[in-house]
KETI-557244 format. One line per 2 residues: number of its first residue (from 1); their letters; for each residue x, y, z of N, C-alpha, C, CB. Coordinates in steps of 0.02 Angstrom, whole numbers, padded with zeros to 5 digits. Atoms other than C-alpha are relative to their C-alpha. Glycine has a CB too. Layout:
<sites>
NUM> a> X/Y/Z/X/Y/Z/X/Y/Z/X/Y/Z | ...
</sites>
This chain:
<sites>
1> xx> -00018/-00071/00023/03099/01767/01973/-00025/00013/-00070/00080/00011/00001 | 00035/-00010/00066/02990/01814/01827/00002/00071/-00019/-00074/-00024/00000
3> xx> 00026/-00073/00014/02994/02012/01833/00030/00028/-00061/00016/00048/00057 | -00016/-00025/00053/03085/02021/01678/-00032/-00018/-00071/00057/-00008/00002
5> xx> 00034/00026/00045/02963/01931/01575/-00078/00018/-00001/00013/-00066/00007 | 00079/-00015/00003/02774/01971/01521/-00035/-00077/00028/-00029/00024/-00095
7> xx> 00050/00057/-00027/02654/01853/01619/-00059/00017/-00021/-00006/-00012/00074 | 00068/-00005/00020/02491/01808/01562/-00042/-00049/00056/-00006/-00025/-00084
9> xx> 00039/00035/-00033/02364/01754/01670/-00074/-00020/-00017/00004/00027/00049 | 00063/00027/00028/02210/01642/01627/-00034/-00022/00064/00010/-00062/-00057
11> xx> 00039/00022/-00054/02081/01632/01759/-00082/-00001/-00001/00021/00039/00052 | 00082/-00006/-00018/01888/01580/01800/-00006/-00012/00067/-00051/-00054/-00039
13> xx> 00006/-00002/-00064/01815/01562/01953/00025/-00065/00040/-00065/00014/00011 | -00029/00071/-00031/01889/01374/01978/00079/-00009/-00019/-00045/-00069/-00035
15> xx> -00061/00017/00020/02062/01383/01895/00036/00063/-00015/-00002/-00044/-00055 | -00040/-00058/00016/02210/01505/01876/00059/-00030/-00027/00014/00046/00060
17> xx> -00062/00026/00044/02355/01470/01751/00049/00057/-00008/-00023/-00027/-00078 | -00060/-00056/00016/02518/01584/01733/00044/-00018/-00046/00043/00017/00058
19> xx> -00040/00017/00058/02613/01586/01573/00056/00047/-00009/-00041/00000/-00061 | -00056/-00047/00021/02775/01656/01507/00003/-00003/-00079/00074/-00023/00033
21> xx> -00005/00010/00074/02750/01683/01318/00066/00002/-00027/-00037/00048/-00034 | -00068/-00015/00015/02931/01736/01292/00042/-00069/00018/00026/00068/00044
23> xx> -00037/00064/-00021/02995/01573/01375/-00040/-00060/-00011/00020/00003/00076 | 00037/00073/00016/02921/01422/01273/-00079/-00001/00022/00040/-00064/00044
25> xx> 00073/00012/-00017/02748/01474/01336/-00005/-00040/00063/-00038/-00036/-00057 | 00000/00042/-00064/02800/01395/01504/-00060/00027/00044/00074/00007/00042
27> xx> 00047/-00012/-00058/02664/01372/01633/00037/-00001/00070/-00059/-00056/00000 | -00034/-00010/-00055/02732/01435/01787/-00043/-00012/00066/00028/00067/-00005
29> xx> 00053/00008/-00066/02571/01413/01911/-00052/-00040/-00031/-00036/00076/00033 | 00044/00038/00014/02441/01287/01897/-00034/-00001/00062/00022/-00058/-00027
31> xx> 00046/00000/-00063/02299/01314/02034/-00069/-00010/-00015/00003/00064/00040 | 00080/00007/-00008/02125/01249/02067/-00018/00043/00057/-00027/-00080/00016
33> xx> 00011/-00056/-00052/02055/01390/02174/-00045/-00038/00057/-00042/00073/-00035 | 00023/00019/-00053/01956/01260/02277/00051/-00009/00065/-00031/-00054/-00020
35> xx> -00056/00016/-00048/02122/01238/02370/00047/00063/-00011/00041/-00077/-00017 | -00053/-00050/-00004/02254/01367/02427/00064/-00047/-00011/-00001/00045/00074
37> xx> -00058/00037/00011/02389/01263/02334/00016/00007/-00074/-00009/-00073/00022 | -00028/-00008/00070/02504/01279/02181/00033/-00071/-00007/00056/00067/-00010
39> xx> -00029/00069/00024/02537/01112/02093/00065/00003/-00019/-00036/-00028/-00057 | -00072/00007/00040/02690/01147/01996/00054/00025/00039/00003/00041/-00069
41> xx> -00062/-00018/-00035/02858/01144/02067/00043/00066/-00033/00047/-00067/-00001 | -00022/-00061/00024/02952/01303/02060/00080/-00001/00023/-00047/00063/00030
43> xx> -00072/00004/-00024/03147/01319/02080/00023/00058/00032/00046/-00014/-00052 | -00014/-00055/-00031/03193/01438/02210/00068/00019/-00010/-00016/-00006/00064
45> xx> -00065/-00011/00002/03370/01430/02177/00029/00011/-00074/00030/-00055/00034 | -00026/-00014/00070/03381/01461/01989/-00050/00046/-00031/00011/-00067/-00045
47> xx> 00050/-00043/00019/03297/01613/01921/-00023/-00016/-00085/00029/00077/00014 | 00016/00006/00075/03196/01608/01746/00039/00049/-00039/-00077/00012/-00014
49> xx> -00026/-00039/00054/03299/01675/01606/-00008/-00019/-00063/00059/00008/00005 | 00038/00009/00082/03268/01686/01419/00069/-00054/-00017/-00008/00097/-00068
51> xx> -00038/00054/00017/03362/01523/01344/00032/00020/-00057/-00035/-00062/-00007 | -00028/-00006/00073/03488/01529/01200/-00025/-00057/-00035/00080/00002/-00007
53> xx> 00032/00047/00041/03414/01432/01057/00050/-00063/00001/-00014/00031/-00075 | -00018/00067/00006/03454/01244/01059/00065/-00010/00049/00015/-00018/-00078
55> xx> -00045/00017/-00047/03556/01255/01220/-00016/-00060/00046/00010/00055/00036 | 00009/00055/-00045/03568/01135/01365/-00067/00007/00043/00061/-00004/00047
57> xx> 00069/-00011/-00034/03389/01112/01443/00017/00025/00077/-00048/-00076/00000 | -00023/00000/-00074/03476/01081/01617/00029/00064/00031/00051/-00052/00010
59> xx> -00029/-00057/-00019/03569/01251/01611/-00046/00055/00021/00038/00020/-00050 | 00047/-00053/-00009/03408/01346/01640/-00054/-00027/00044/-00027/00026/-00066
61> xx> 00046/00017/-00029/03256/01344/01739/-00041/-00053/-00024/-00028/00047/00010 | 00048/00053/00035/03163/01182/01710/-00063/00000/00035/00028/-00074/00000
63> xx> 00061/00009/-00050/03022/01210/01844/-00068/00017/-00046/00008/00059/00073 | 00063/-00011/00037/02837/01229/01791/-00017/-00057/-00050/00005/00066/-00039
65> xx> 00030/00035/00054/02761/01159/01628/00023/00019/-00060/-00066/00005/-00001 | -00023/-00008/00069/02858/01146/01465/-00029/-00046/-00045/00068/-00006/-00005
67> xx> 00019/00050/00052/02827/01066/01302/00059/-00021/-00029/-00047/00024/-00053 | -00057/00036/00029/02953/00948/01216/-00029/-00023/-00065/00030/-00061/00045
69> xx> 00023/00019/00075/02940/00944/01022/00049/00027/-00038/-00073/00027/-00026 | 00017/00078/00022/02997/00865/00906/00039/-00056/00027/00009/-00009/-00073
71> xx> -00029/00049/-00029/03097/00767/01024/00012/00019/00072/00058/-00016/-00036 | -00019/-00012/-00072/03153/00757/01209/00083/-00005/-00003/-00036/-00062/00054
73> xx> -00079/00006/-00009/03331/00675/01220/00031/00016/-00073/00024/-00083/00028 | -00046/-00007/00056/03471/00710/01100/00013/-00062/-00049/00064/00018/00029
75> xx> -00011/00057/00047/03490/00600/00944/00011/00026/-00064/-00056/-00049/-00003 | -00008/-00029/00063/03517/00612/00759/-00067/-00018/-00039/00067/-00028/-00036
77> xx> 00062/00012/00048/03373/00636/00639/00023/-00048/-00045/-00029/00066/-00040 | -00024/00061/00045/03382/00469/00540/00001/00021/-00073/-00051/-00066/00007
79> xx> -00002/-00014/00077/03334/00552/00370/00035/00050/-00027/-00059/00013/-00024 | -00034/-00060/00021/03422/00707/00358/00064/00024/00051/-00058/00058/-00006
81> xx> -00049/-00009/-00042/03590/00734/00438/00004/00085/00017/00065/-00032/-00033 | -00002/-00076/-00005/03574/00927/00416/-00053/00025/00060/-00021/00035/-00078
83> xx> 00053/-00019/-00049/03419/00931/00542/00025/-00015/00063/-00065/-00035/-00010 | -00033/-00003/-00062/03486/00971/00714/-00058/-00010/00048/00042/00068/00010
85> xx> 00050/00008/-00048/03378/00904/00857/00025/00029/00061/-00021/-00070/00009 | -00020/-00040/-00050/03392/01015/01015/-00012/-00036/00063/-00034/00064/-00002
87> xx> 00014/00022/-00065/03400/00957/01194/-00074/00015/00018/00049/00034/00049 | 00072/-00004/-00018/03222/00931/01250/-00041/00036/-00057/-00010/00039/00070
89> xx> 00042/-00032/00058/03159/00996/01075/00021/00074/00000/-00085/-00009/00010 | -00011/-00079/00018/03149/01166/01012/-00043/00046/00039/-00016/00016/-00078
91> xx> 00051/-00051/-00013/02987/01248/01074/00000/00024/00066/-00064/-00024/-00014 | -00007/-00041/-00071/03035/01271/01267/00040/00059/00004/00029/-00040/00052
93> xx> -00052/-00054/00005/03169/01386/01216/-00009/00063/-00051/00063/-00036/-00018 | 00017/-00053/00064/03072/01499/01081/-00060/00043/00033/-00030/-00043/-00082
95> xx> 00065/-00037/-00024/02946/01644/01114/-00056/-00024/-00047/00007/00085/-00005 | 00061/00038/00037/02774/01587/01055/-00051/00073/-00011/-00043/-00074/00061
97> xx> 00052/-00044/00016/02634/01696/00973/-00067/-00026/00049/-00014/-00003/-00084 | 00046/00006/-00049/02489/01707/01103/-00062/00045/-00013/00031/00015/00063
99> xx> 00056/-00034/00007/02306/01747/01088/-00041/-00020/00062/-00033/-00013/-00068 | 00047/00022/-00060/02192/01751/01253/-00069/00021/-00010/00023/00031/00069
101> xx> 00069/-00013/-00003/02014/01730/01251/-00031/-00002/00078/-00034/-00053/-00046 | 00028/00004/-00067/01888/01726/01401/00024/-00056/00043/-00071/-00007/-00005
103> xx> -00029/00066/-00038/01938/01548/01453/00046/-00042/-00032/-00051/-00045/00018 | -00045/00033/00038/02067/01500/01335/00061/00042/-00015/-00032/-00024/-00060
105> xx> -00062/-00041/00010/02242/01539/01282/00026/-00042/-00065/00057/00001/00072 | -00023/00020/00057/02293/01494/01096/00060/00017/-00005/-00031/00017/-00049
107> xx> -00067/-00024/00009/02473/01493/01073/00038/-00046/-00063/00041/-00006/00075 | -00037/00037/00050/02589/01437/00923/00080/00026/-00016/-00043/00005/-00066
109> xx> -00071/-00015/00007/02773/01429/00872/00034/-00033/-00056/00035/-00017/00060 | -00024/00038/00058/02867/01382/00713/00079/-00038/00018/00004/00057/-00067
111> xx> -00067/00028/-00014/03015/01261/00720/00054/00028/-00047/-00003/-00077/-00006 | -00060/-00015/00044/03188/01296/00648/00020/-00047/-00052/00056/00008/00039
113> xx> -00031/00045/00028/03253/01136/00599/-00050/-00033/-00048/00030/-00042/00049 | 00057/00037/00047/03082/01079/00506/-00051/00049/-00017/-00040/-00063/00036
115> xx> 00043/-00045/00016/02949/01173/00420/-00065/-00005/00028/-00002/00003/-00061 | 00053/00018/-00036/02829/01132/00564/-00027/00062/00041/00018/-00059/00041
117> xx> 00022/-00052/-00048/02703/01244/00659/-00032/-00042/00047/-00048/00059/-00027 | 00023/00033/-00060/02658/01193/00833/-00054/00039/00039/00058/-00011/00043
119> xx> 00054/-00036/-00043/02501/01246/00917/-00020/-00029/00058/-00059/00010/-00033 | 00030/00023/-00065/02437/01224/01093/-00057/00056/00020/00061/-00006/00061
121> xx> 00057/-00029/-00033/02266/01275/01144/-00017/-00014/00074/-00054/-00020/-00035 | 00023/00019/-00065/02216/01279/01331/-00071/00030/00015/00051/00024/00054
123> xx> 00075/-00019/-00020/02034/01281/01383/-00015/-00016/00068/-00055/-00037/-00044 | 00016/00017/-00064/01970/01298/01555/-00076/-00008/-00002/00024/00052/00050
125> xx> 00077/00015/-00004/01801/01216/01587/-00019/-00038/00066/-00023/-00046/-00063 | 00007/00026/-00064/01745/01192/01760/00055/-00006/00040/-00027/-00056/-00001
127> xx> -00070/00020/-00030/01883/01111/01859/00044/-00050/-00050/-00014/-00040/00073 | -00040/00034/00056/01950/01033/01695/00038/00047/-00035/-00042/-00037/-00050
129> xx> -00048/-00034/00047/02104/01099/01595/00009/-00044/-00059/00069/00015/00034 | -00009/00035/00063/02099/01047/01419/00062/00029/-00048/-00070/00005/-00037
131> xx> -00065/-00008/00039/02258/01034/01317/-00012/-00023/-00076/00061/-00046/00034 | 00004/00015/00070/02232/01039/01125/00059/00014/-00040/-00053/00034/-00026
133> xx> -00056/-00004/00035/02377/01014/01015/-00009/-00007/-00084/00044/-00052/00030 | -00002/00007/00077/02403/01034/00818/00067/00009/-00021/-00046/00050/-00038
135> xx> -00051/-00011/00035/02547/01021/00709/-00009/-00010/-00084/00050/-00042/00031 | 00010/-00005/00081/02558/01078/00529/00064/-00012/-00040/-00027/00073/-00022
137> xx> -00064/-00001/00032/02685/01037/00401/-00015/00049/-00056/00026/-00074/-00025 | -00008/-00045/00059/02715/01182/00290/00050/-00013/-00054/00015/00063/00024
139> xx> -00053/00008/00047/02851/01105/00191/-00026/-00046/-00053/00064/-00029/00034 | 00016/00041/00054/02863/00999/00039/00017/-00074/-00004/00027/00028/-00050
141> xx> 00000/00068/-00007/02899/00832/00111/-00018/-00014/00075/00068/-00030/-00023 | 00027/00022/-00062/02858/00729/00270/00063/00005/00047/-00033/-00075/-00004
143> xx> -00051/-00018/-00064/02941/00751/00436/-00026/-00049/00052/-00005/00088/00033 | 00010/00042/-00048/02939/00637/00589/00009/00035/00065/00040/-00056/-00009
145> xx> -00007/-00028/-00069/02914/00696/00770/-00020/-00050/00050/-00041/00065/00010 | 00028/00011/-00061/02883/00644/00945/-00027/00049/00041/00039/-00027/00032
147> xx> 00025/-00057/-00046/02801/00755/01082/-00006/-00028/00068/-00073/00029/-00023 | 00018/00016/-00077/02789/00755/01270/-00016/00068/00033/00065/-00038/00043
149> xx> 00007/-00060/-00043/02714/00884/01387/00052/-00010/00070/-00087/00007/00022 | -00060/00008/-00041/02840/00914/01533/-00019/00040/00066/00069/00029/-00037
151> xx> 00011/-00035/-00058/02752/00971/01689/00033/-00033/00063/-00071/00006/00007 | -00035/00014/-00060/02847/00958/01859/-00043/00023/00057/00069/00033/00002
153> xx> 00042/-00005/-00060/02732/00932/02013/00033/00004/00068/-00042/-00055/00001 | -00039/-00011/-00056/02795/00986/02177/-00020/-00064/00051/-00015/00078/00031
155> xx> 00000/00059/-00056/02801/00859/02332/00000/00023/00059/00054/-00045/00000 | -00015/-00019/-00070/02775/00935/02495/-00020/-00065/00054/-00046/00072/00018
157> xx> 00019/00046/-00039/02709/00771/02554/00002/-00063/-00041/-00062/00016/00028 | 00004/00060/00037/02676/00596/02507/-00064/00001/-00044/00001/-00060/00049
159> xx> 00056/-00002/00056/02579/00566/02339/-00006/-00071/-00019/00018/00048/-00068 | -00001/00064/00036/02519/00415/02250/-00016/00020/-00086/-00063/-00056/00037
161> xx> 00015/00010/00063/02508/00374/02071/-00040/-00055/-00021/00050/00000/-00029 | 00052/00047/00003/02358/00285/02025/-00009/-00026/-00072/-00064/00031/00027
163> xx> -00011/00032/00058/02375/00173/01873/-00041/-00067/00002/00075/-00010/-00011 | 00026/00067/-00005/02275/00006/01843/00062/-00043/-00003/-00052/-00018/-00057
165> xx> -00041/00057/-00004/02372/-00142/01896/00010/-00041/-00060/-00024/-00039/00048 | -00019/00045/00057/02461/-00241/01764/00018/00033/-00065/-00054/-00046/-00014
167> xx> -00012/-00040/00060/02485/-00098/01649/00069/00000/-00026/-00019/00067/00012 | -00069/00017/00028/02642/-00126/01527/00022/00070/00007/00007/-00035/-00080
169> xx> -00046/-00065/00005/02784/00006/01539/00070/-00023/-00005/-00007/00052/00064 | -00067/00003/00016/02958/00029/01504/00047/00039/00047/00008/00022/-00066
171> xx> -00046/-00041/-00027/03111/00092/01586/00037/00044/-00043/00040/-00034/00033 | -00038/-00046/00040/03182/00243/01512/00078/00008/00036/-00043/00074/-00004
173> xx> -00065/-00001/-00024/03327/00274/01635/-00018/00000/00085/00046/00069/-00032 | 00005/-00001/-00069/03363/00265/01827/00061/00011/00038/-00028/-00058/00021
175> xx> -00058/-00006/-00047/03478/00321/01964/-00022/-00010/00071/00035/00068/-00007 | 00017/00022/-00083/03464/00243/02138/-00022/-00066/00002/-00062/00045/00037
177> xx> 00002/00079/-00004/03430/00060/02084/-00072/-00022/00014/00050/-00029/00062 | 00075/00010/-00015/03237/00071/02103/-00029/-00051/-00054/-00041/00074/-00004
179> xx> 00037/00045/00049/03204/-00009/01929/00049/-00046/-00026/-00034/00039/-00060 | -00045/00049/00016/03338/-00128/01940/00071/00032/-00010/-00024/-00038/-00061
181> xx> -00073/-00023/00005/03531/-00111/01896/-00003/00056/-00053/00054/-00062/-00023 | 00001/-00054/00045/03556/00059/01815/00060/00013/-00037/-00016/00055/00032
183> xx> -00066/-00017/00033/03747/00058/01759/00025/00073/00016/-00006/-00008/-00077 | -00036/-00059/-00011/03852/00206/01760/-00028/00062/-00024/00059/-00006/-00027
185> xx> 00033/-00052/00028/03751/00318/01654/-00077/-00003/00017/00012/-00001/-00072 | 00071/00004/-00021/03574/00263/01716/-00032/-00035/-00057/-00035/00070/00015
187> xx> 00032/00032/00053/03532/00181/01552/00010/-00078/-00004/00022/00032/-00061 | -00001/00073/-00002/03570/-00002/01589/-00073/-00023/00012/00049/-00027/00056
189> xx> 00070/00013/00008/03408/-00083/01553/-00054/00038/-00029/-00018/-00010/00050 | 00034/-00036/00041/03348/00051/01441/-00049/-00035/-00035/00038/00031/-00040
191> xx> 00062/00022/00041/03172/00010/01367/-00010/-00076/00020/00011/00010/-00086 | 00022/00068/-00025/03162/-00153/01471/-00072/00002/00015/00040/-00023/00065
193> xx> 00075/-00011/-00021/02982/-00197/01494/-00015/-00022/00068/-00049/-00039/-00046 | 00031/00005/-00074/02898/-00184/01669/-00067/-00007/00011/00013/00056/00038
195> xx> 00070/-00004/-00014/02732/-00202/01738/-00022/00034/00067/-00026/-00068/-00002 | 00012/-00043/-00057/02648/-00079/01844/-00038/-00041/00057/-00043/00065/-00023
197> xx> -00042/-00062/-00029/02657/-00045/01990/00062/-00040/00036/-00049/00053/00062 | -00054/00029/-00043/02776/-00178/02065/00064/-00010/-00045/-00025/-00071/00034
199> xx> -00061/00017/00037/02959/-00178/02002/00059/-00027/00049/00024/00066/-00039 | -00039/00037/-00036/03109/-00272/02066/00065/00046/00003/00008/-00072/-00031
201> xx> -00062/-00048/-00001/03258/-00157/02126/00060/-00039/-00010/00007/00041/00067 | -00056/00033/00006/03431/-00190/02109/00027/-00037/00055/00041/00040/-00020
203> xx> -00021/00038/-00051/03451/-00254/02277/-00054/-00055/00018/00016/00044/00057 | 00044/00062/-00006/03310/-00385/02246/-00064/00009/00032/00033/-00051/00038
205> xx> 00054/-00019/-00037/03176/-00290/02338/-00068/00011/-00049/00022/00064/00040 | 00067/-00018/00045/02992/-00274/02274/-00015/00074/00023/-00074/-00056/00016
207> xx> 00017/-00069/-00021/02957/-00089/02257/-00069/00016/-00041/00064/00055/-00019 | 00061/-00011/00020/02782/-00019/02236/00012/00080/-00035/-00055/-00010/00066
209> xx> -00006/-00066/00031/02791/00140/02114/-00070/00037/00015/00016/-00006/-00082 | 00062/-00044/-00014/02614/00190/02175/00024/00054/00039/-00060/-00037/00038
211> xx> -00004/-00042/-00053/02677/00269/02323/00064/00045/-00008/00000/-00040/00064 | -00051/-00040/00012/02790/00423/02305/00018/00035/00066/-00017/00046/-00054
213> xx> -00024/-00036/-00062/02896/00477/02453/00044/00058/-00018/00041/-00047/00048 | -00035/-00049/00025/02983/00643/02429/00073/-00012/00017/-00025/00062/00021
215> xx> -00069/00004/-00024/03138/00593/02520/00034/-00062/-00016/00004/00008/00071 | -00025/00061/00011/03176/00431/02431/00080/-00002/-00026/-00048/-00032/-00048
217> xx> -00067/-00004/00012/03343/00485/02354/00016/-00036/-00065/00038/-00025/00056 | -00010/00031/00066/03312/00414/02175/-00031/00048/-00051/-00032/-00073/-00004
219> xx> 00027/-00032/00057/03280/00487/02008/-00007/-00055/-00059/00046/00061/-00019 | 00007/00048/00050/03206/00378/01869/-00071/00014/-00039/00004/-00073/00035
221> xx> 00066/-00008/00050/03076/00369/01727/-00016/-00057/-00032/00007/00050/-00057 | 00033/00049/00037/02954/00243/01658/-00045/00029/-00055/-00038/-00043/00045
223> xx> 00046/-00021/00034/02845/00256/01519/-00055/-00049/-00011/00026/00023/-00053 | 00044/00043/00001/02676/00175/01535/-00048/00014/-00056/-00027/-00003/00060
225> xx> 00032/00000/00049/02580/00120/01396/-00072/00020/00009/00009/-00055/-00024 | 00070/-00024/-00016/02404/00200/01383/-00061/-00039/-00021/-00009/00065/-00028
227> xx> 00048/00043/00025/02309/00077/01284/-00030/-00047/00053/00030/-00038/-00055 | 00030/00047/-00053/02181/-00003/01401/-00002/00030/00056/00034/-00062/00011
229> xx> 00002/-00039/-00065/02207/00132/01527/-00051/00066/-00006/00080/00024/00018 | 00051/-00058/00000/02059/00254/01558/00032/00063/00019/-00060/-00012/00049
231> xx> -00033/-00059/-00010/02159/00377/01641/00053/-00010/00065/-00056/00057/00013 | -00045/00010/-00048/02298/00416/01779/-00017/00051/00045/00070/00000/-00021
233> xx> 00016/-00053/-00052/02275/00504/01945/00069/00007/00037/-00065/-00024/00054 | -00058/-00009/-00043/02420/00592/02037/-00043/00034/00063/00068/00051/-00037
235> xx> 00045/-00011/-00059/02345/00600/02208/00038/00030/00064/-00034/-00070/00020 | -00032/-00031/-00044/02398/00717/02349/-00037/-00022/00062/00004/00072/-00014
237> xx> 00026/00039/-00055/02376/00623/02514/-00027/00055/00043/00055/-00049/00037 | 00025/-00050/-00047/02371/00780/02624/-00063/00035/-00018/00050/00049/00009
239> xx> 00064/-00051/00022/02246/00878/02519/-00069/-00051/-00011/00020/00048/-00083 | 00060/00042/00011/02134/00715/02488/-00028/00018/-00062/-00051/00007/00053
241> xx> 00019/-00019/00070/02131/00777/02310/00048/-00017/-00054/-00010/00070/-00004 | -00052/00030/00050/02216/00723/02147/-00015/00039/-00072/-00010/-00089/-00007
243> xx> 00016/-00021/00072/02232/00766/01961/-00010/-00058/-00049/00057/00042/-00026 | 00016/00057/00045/02157/00651/01841/00024/00029/-00080/-00092/-00019/00008
245> xx> -00026/-00012/00067/02246/00643/01675/-00033/-00047/-00051/00076/-00010/00000 | 00031/00035/00047/02145/00586/01524/00040/00012/-00072/-00074/00021/00001
247> xx> -00041/-00006/00065/02221/00554/01349/-00038/-00016/-00061/00059/-00046/00001 | 00020/00030/00069/02164/00547/01165/00042/-00052/-00025/00000/00052/-00053
249> xx> -00028/00056/00018/02202/00400/01069/00077/00008/-00037/-00051/-00032/-00042 | -00072/-00011/00029/02354/00475/00984/00057/-00009/00053/00006/00075/-00030
251> xx> -00066/00007/-00059/02457/00479/01150/00003/-00070/00017/-00011/00044/00077 | -00016/00080/-00014/02519/00308/01167/00028/-00010/00057/00045/-00033/-00047
253> xx> -00028/00011/-00074/02615/00321/01327/00000/00068/00044/00080/-00027/-00005 | -00007/-00049/-00051/02628/00424/01487/00067/-00005/00039/-00058/-00007/00048
255> xx> -00059/-00002/-00046/02800/00462/01563/-00019/00015/00076/00051/00056/-00025 | 00006/-00024/-00069/02811/00459/01752/00082/00005/00019/-00050/-00056/00052
257> xx> -00071/-00008/-00019/02976/00533/01798/00004/00029/00070/00039/00046/-00051 | -00001/-00024/-00071/03019/00550/01985/00076/00024/00014/-00025/-00062/00055
259> xx> -00068/-00024/-00026/03153/00648/02056/-00002/00029/00074/00027/00058/-00049 | 00008/-00001/-00064/03161/00627/02237/00056/00015/00042/-00025/-00053/00016
261> xx> -00077/-00027/-00030/03302/00730/02322/00053/-00029/-00030/00014/-00014/00077 | -00062/00038/00025/03424/00655/02199/00037/00039/-00042/-00015/-00061/-00037
263> xx> -00031/-00030/00043/03459/00787/02070/-00028/00077/00010/-00009/-00035/-00067 | -00067/00014/00020/03535/00908/02043/00052/-00010/00056/00021/00054/-00043
265> xx> -00050/00018/-00046/03699/00857/02137/00002/00085/00035/00080/-00038/-00042 | -00027/-00065/-00033/03760/01001/02266/-00055/00012/00055/00009/00069/-00056
267> xx> 00036/-00014/-00068/03669/01090/02410/-00069/00003/-00004/00020/00063/00030 | 00083/-00018/00014/03487/01114/02328/-00026/-00061/-00036/-00015/00075/-00052
269> xx> 00026/00049/00034/03430/00944/02271/-00080/00012/-00007/00021/-00063/00034 | 00071/-00021/00009/03246/00964/02195/-00032/-00065/00022/-00020/00025/-00078
271> xx> 00044/00052/-00010/03093/00857/02230/-00064/00014/-00037/-00011/-00011/00072 | 00058/-00013/00038/02969/00840/02101/-00030/-00066/-00034/00018/00053/-00053
273> xx> 00023/00050/00039/02863/00711/02000/-00029/00036/-00068/-00055/-00042/00043 | 00026/-00009/00079/02833/00733/01804/-00051/-00048/-00017/00057/-00011/-00055
275> xx> 00054/00033/00036/02673/00669/01728/-00002/00021/-00061/-00062/00006/00028 | -00014/-00028/00070/02715/00669/01541/-00045/-00040/-00057/00083/-00008/-00016
277> xx> 00033/00024/00065/02583/00625/01412/00049/00000/-00060/-00061/00048/-00017 | -00057/00003/00045/02695/00567/01266/-00029/-00025/-00071/00058/-00051/00031
279> xx> -00001/00035/00064/02691/00523/01079/00074/-00034/-00003/-00017/00055/-00065 | -00070/00040/-00009/02837/00394/01103/00000/-00038/00054/00061/00043/00008
281> xx> -00023/00042/-00071/02912/00270/01232/00065/00035/00017/00016/-00092/-00011 | -00073/-00033/-00021/03096/00337/01227/00000/00072/-00001/00061/-00021/-00050
283> xx> -00008/-00080/00010/03158/00519/01247/00027/00010/-00059/00044/00037/00049 | -00042/-00013/00059/03252/00487/01085/-00052/-00015/-00059/00071/-00048/-00001
285> xx> 00045/-00004/00067/03156/00528/00916/00025/-00066/-00042/00015/00080/-00048 | -00033/00051/00044/03271/00405/00819/-00029/-00070/00025/00085/00003/00006
287> xx> 00034/00052/-00037/03217/00269/00943/-00068/-00014/-00017/00002/00014/00067 | 00076/-00005/00002/03035/00301/00934/-00024/-00007/-00074/-00027/00071/00032
289> xx> 00012/00014/00064/03041/00291/00747/00006/-00068/-00018/00037/00036/-00037 | -00018/00068/00003/03124/00122/00751/-00059/-00043/00029/00067/-00011/00037
291> xx> 00049/00038/-00039/02994/00067/00882/-00073/00011/-00029/00005/00021/00076 | 00062/-00012/00031/02844/00128/00774/-00046/00038/00039/-00030/-00058/-00017
293> xx> 00054/-00033/-00045/02769/00244/00903/00022/00082/-00007/00003/-00032/00090 | -00002/-00063/00025/02832/00415/00822/-00049/00005/-00046/00059/00018/-00025
295> xx> 00045/-00021/00046/02725/00510/00704/00031/00033/-00064/-00045/00044/00033 | -00024/-00040/00071/02748/00563/00518/-00048/00042/-00019/00013/-00044/-00065
297> xx> 00052/-00052/00025/02662/00724/00461/00022/00019/-00075/-00002/00071/00051 | -00017/-00015/00059/02663/00738/00277/-00018/00064/-00031/-00019/-00044/-00034
299> xx> -00001/-00066/00027/02673/00887/00169/-00067/00028/-00004/00030/00001/-00064 | 00056/-00032/-00004/02528/01011/00196/-00050/-00041/00044/-00023/00014/-00067
301> xx> 00047/00022/-00046/02445/00900/00327/00006/00023/00066/00000/-00065/00001 | 00003/-00016/-00064/02392/00935/00499/-00021/-00060/00043/-00044/00055/00008
303> xx> 00013/00049/-00043/02385/00817/00648/-00021/00029/00071/00059/-00043/00003 | 00025/-00023/-00055/02302/00840/00810/00001/-00053/00056/-00064/00025/-00014
305> xx> 00001/00043/-00064/02302/00767/00994/-00026/00037/00057/00070/-00025/00021 | 00029/-00046/-00060/02238/00815/01164/00006/-00046/00061/-00085/00028/-00012
307> xx> 00006/00028/-00063/02240/00775/01348/-00041/00041/00046/00065/-00011/00027 | 00036/-00038/-00054/02152/00838/01502/00015/-00004/00073/-00063/-00015/-00004
309> xx> -00012/00017/-00060/02187/00872/01675/-00065/00026/00050/00070/00030/00017 | 00065/-00018/-00034/02034/00875/01804/00017/-00005/00075/-00065/-00050/-00022
311> xx> -00012/00011/-00066/02036/00900/01990/-00052/-00037/00033/00010/00058/00032 | 00052/00052/-00018/01955/00756/02074/00015/-00008/00080/00008/-00077/-00048
313> xx> -00005/00022/-00064/01924/00706/02256/00034/-00070/00003/-00067/00001/00030 | -00032/00056/00007/02040/00561/02299/00006/-00041/00063/00060/00015/-00026
315> xx> -00013/00045/-00058/02040/00414/02423/00062/-00038/-00010/-00058/-00048/00014 | -00062/00030/00014/02213/00355/02425/00018/-00054/00046/00051/00048/00000
317> x> -00021/00058/-00045/02193/00200/02532/00014/-00067/-00045/-00062/-00015/00055
</sites>
């Protein structure tokens, strides 16, 4: 339900994207026109509405593709107690300034807690979507940040997540015991090192994370190290097509968050998988600073990073 908001459609002969500039410049539809298929999950049970600044992310429509900056999870900013970090960051809940060109959209937004300006340029190039990011520090001292893209992909059938075997990864959280014992809050074993794709479940069974079954009844997240990994493919078995994610060197991890009919509780549980290119391992900025995987931007400096999504034919054998 988006009739109360301006929609922007960026389209070539191969790709169509739909944006909501007033709601964090959320991407609501991602379509490669070779197929009659919308890749992004849409919540049929919660309408899109304008968020209150620094409110709870889960109180609103979380579907589509948001951006999380300068953090994801709630934590204290370690260097200045007066800086408040919002749930899933600030930028998803703010209106952005948007400039549309023939095959690109340039959007930007200023933070409230820090004097940082966040830019995202999206360029359509054949069957590739290029995401170019920039953060500029307009203040007089340095600030730390993490970042994550937050696209939720719908799962109408079995998918595969194709990553090189043996890639190092870390547990963020889990409910359902697929990544081992989860504890009451889901964070038992938080940041435990694992290896893609085989993990040991709480019941002692080997689980292959490559295969994504929509009705598994679990929700969990791992952060996979991108070093030594050329790309990641999210393959739709029914279409025999997939989305290939490629990353610039600044992106040190990619989160794989699976929600397989486990959340939210109640009559309408959702089914989606998020592929989240990240600067960071943990959802918490303070932990990422301690782990040496956050970034510091100095006064007057600009930093950049990028990733791309390309439609590919996929054999999922």
